[in-house]
C-alpha positions, 0 to 999 in steps of 0.5 A: 444497683451500684453496689453490685456493679462495683462488685463486678468491677472489683471482680474484673480487676482480679484478671489483671495480667491474665486476660490479654489480648482480651479485656478484663470483665467481671459479672454478678448475677442477682436474684431477689436481692441475693447474689447467686453467681459471680465470675471474672474472665481469664484468657486461660480459662476461656469462659467469659465472666458472664458465662461463669456467673450464670453457670454458678447461678444455675436455674436461679439465673432465670428472671435475675439481673446480670451486672457486668463491667462490659457489654456482653459480646455478640460475636463468635470468637474462642467462645460463643456470643455471651449475649446469646447465652444471657438470653438463653439463661432467661436473664431479665435485666442487664446492667453494664458499666460501659459499651464494648469498644471492640467494633465487632460488638460496640452496642450490638450486644445491647441491641441483641439483648433488647431485641430479646426483651431484656431490659438494658441499663448502662450505669454512667456512674461507673463508666469512668472506672470501667474505662480506666480498668481497660484503658489499654484495651480501649486504646488498642481497639481505637488505634491497633497500637499498644497503650504506652506507659513511661515509668521512671524513679527519681529524686525530688529534683527529677534526677534518675542517675548520678554522674559517677556512682549509681550503686543502690536504689533511688526508691525504696523496696516498697516503691519497687514492689509497686513497679512490679504490679505495673509490669505485671499489668503490661504485655511488654517492657522496653528499655534502651541498650545503655540501661541494659549494659549499665545494669545487666538487668533482666526486665522480668515480671517478679510478682509471681502472679499468673499471666495470660502471655509472657512479658515481652522484653524489648531492647532498643539497640541500634548497633546491636551491642547487647552481649550474648552473655548478658543476663537478659539474653541468657534468660531468653525463653521466646520473650526477648525482642531486640530492635535495631537498624540496618547499620548493625552487624549481621554477625551480631544479629546472627549470634543473638538469633542463635541464642533465641533472641528475635531481632527486628530491624526498624530504621528511624531518623538519625541512625536510631530505631523507629519507635512508631514503627515498633508500635505498629509491629507490636500491634500486629501481634495484639500486644496491647500495653507497653511499659518503658523503663529506660534512661534519660535519652530513650525517655525523651525520645519516647516523649518527643515522638508522641508515643507515650500515653501515660507517665508514672513517676516515682519520687524519693525524698532525695536531692542529687542536684548538679548539672551532670546528674541525669534528668528523667528526660534528656535529649534536646528537650523543648527550647521554650517553656510554653512548648512544654509537654502538658499532662492531664488527669493527674493522680497522686499515689502515696507510698508510705512513709515518705514516697509517692508516685505521680500518674498523668496522661499525655 
């Protein structure tokens, strides 16, 4: 049984970057020990994983078992309720990895299936894996705010920039390619104006893989210093949001808007932008995941504000040393060791031959 559910989860992962604002879902139909149908959801494809798997199975779905990574939906959205389709197809048993966290579903899909005489099993062995796969969706359903990942590349002594010359890269091409997979899985990417001015970066998803929606590029720029001639502005295609304050120049705001940039005024403390207000703003547009790739001050502001849910730190086998090299998180920091931010659920990701990434949750 678990092998089929594992396959459903593998199929669901094929939807990375292609399902937002929906969850990733995979489904497998098994009849007499044989796989007769399978599928996974993509937003562009509209049809849900269960429907695709049952359509492939055809008449063999009657009396079969459906293995699915997430509870079948029971509400009317862009498509009809999957639970009703499962009943109509004559499925005998449904094995799922977890309940749907969407309040419109959340156990109601299972109830509808049981009421129709279908056996329903939630296999707890795969629940943790299913939750990890859709952690951004689960977080959004609970908070109506995006799940925030803080990513940084650094030396072994935690430095992200040298004091004078920062030509070249800290990490290898292989590590940077891995970062692109994180970008691909994100709805939005955020950086500060200091980083954008220093690097003239694009902040794009360079995997070349299909997406359900463009990667929204966000720049924190309290004084609107972003040049219209910068690469990020010149490449705008309804995918650039600049967050500023009411103290910024109206003339600069008008110039950026004329270039196709959306400018949002969110006043925070001490003349800075409001990060929590930004999460609320993104939530109203159903952006479910935000990746921060910024400098030392923005990194600490994000950590200190409590908006970060996960860190993903890439380490290179290098040491910069010195008191003037920038740490991953600058600012005021915590004055006492006992007040340090504590991570949980630590995972190590080797990047051969001699780099690694540390993933952890706040």
